C-alpha positions in Angstrom: 181.3 200.9 -113.4 183.8 202.2 -111.0 187.3 200.9 -110.3 186.9 199.1 -106.7 183.9 197.9 -107.5 185.9 196.0 -110.5 188.7 194.9 -108.2 185.8 193.4 -105.8 184.3 191.6 -108.2 187.9 190.3 -109.4 188.8 189.1 -105.9 185.4 188.0 -105.2 185.9 185.6 -108.5 188.9 184.9 -107.2 187.7 183.4 -103.9 185.3 181.4 -105.7 187.0 179.8 -108.1 190.0 178.9 -105.3 187.2 177.3 -103.0 185.6 175.9 -105.6 188.6 174.3 -107.3 187.2 175.9 -110.9 189.1 176.5 -113.8 190.2 180.3 -114.6 192.1 181.3 -111.8 195.5 182.2 -113.7 193.3 185.0 -116.1 191.5 186.5 -112.4 195.1 186.4 -111.0 196.6 188.3 -114.7 193.5 190.5 -114.6 194.3 191.5 -110.6 198.2 192.1 -111.5 197.6 194.1 -114.6 195.5 196.5 -112.2 197.5 196.5 -109.8 195.4 194.9 -107.2 197.2 193.1 -104.3 195.8 189.3 -103.5 195.8 187.3 -100.3 198.5 184.6 -100.1 196.3 181.7 -98.3 192.5 182.2 -99.4 191.1 181.1 -95.9 188.7 178.5 -96.3 184.6 179.2 -95.8 183.5 178.5 -92.2 181.3 175.8 -92.0 178.9 178.2 -89.3 177.8 180.9 -92.4 175.2 182.6 -92.1 171.9 181.4 -94.1 170.2 184.6 -95.2 167.4 184.3 -93.7 167.3 180.5 -92.4 166.3 181.5 -89.1 163.3 183.8 -90.2 161.6 180.5 -92.2 162.2 178.8 -89.2 160.4 180.8 -86.6 157.5 181.8 -89.3 157.4 177.7 -89.5 157.3 177.0 -86.1 154.5 180.1 -85.9 152.4 178.5 -88.6 151.1 175.7 -85.3 150.4 178.1 -82.8 151.9 180.7 -80.8 155.5 180.1 -78.9 157.1 181.8 -76.5 160.7 183.1 -77.3 162.2 180.1 -75.5 160.2 177.6 -77.6 161.2 179.1 -80.8 164.9 179.5 -79.6 164.6 176.1 -79.2 163.1 174.9 -82.3 166.4 177.0 -84.1 168.8 175.5 -82.3 168.0 171.8 -82.3 167.4 172.9 -87.0 170.6 175.0 -86.3 172.6 172.7 -83.8 176.4 174.5 -85.0 175.0 178.2 -83.6 174.7 177.3 -80.4 171.7 177.5 -77.7 172.8 181.0 -76.7 173.2 182.1 -79.7 170.0 180.5 -81.3 168.3 182.8 -78.6 169.4 185.9 -79.3 169.3 185.4 -83.0 165.6 184.3 -82.1 165.4 187.2 -80.2 166.3 189.0 -83.0 164.4 188.0 -85.7 161.4 188.3 -84.0 162.0 192.1 -83.7 162.5 192.7 -87.3 158.9 190.1 -88.0 157.6 192.6 -85.7 159.0 195.9 -87.3 157.6 194.8 -90.7 153.9 193.8 -89.2 154.2 189.8 -89.5 154.3 188.5 -86.0 152.6 190.2 -82.8 153.5 189.4 -79.3 150.9 188.8 -76.7 152.4 188.6 -73.1 155.0 186.1 -73.4 154.1 184.8 -76.4 154.6 185.2 -80.0 152.5 184.5 -83.3 151.8 185.2 -87.0 149.5 188.2 -87.8 146.9 187.4 -89.7 
């Protein structure tokens, strides 16, 4: 394992210990000190609107199981399920998800309507 991988793993472990208020912080910081890795003084809190990997894709696929829908209707569903991202961001993210799903041949577009591929 490369040194930078070890350092990155220790820093990530330190972050999770601080954010989760877990035991072992002194040990991890001691290892970082021995390895001469600088530690940030203040650990920022995790953003409440942090991405949930694949969540919007699942929302879009679940919505399309009910039948074809427009991008606007899909983005309205996403905005309803994820109000913290806002309607404009929901529209943009839904469009990005549809483009990825189309490349993966999971959805198809017929005019303005999107549907699942059978």
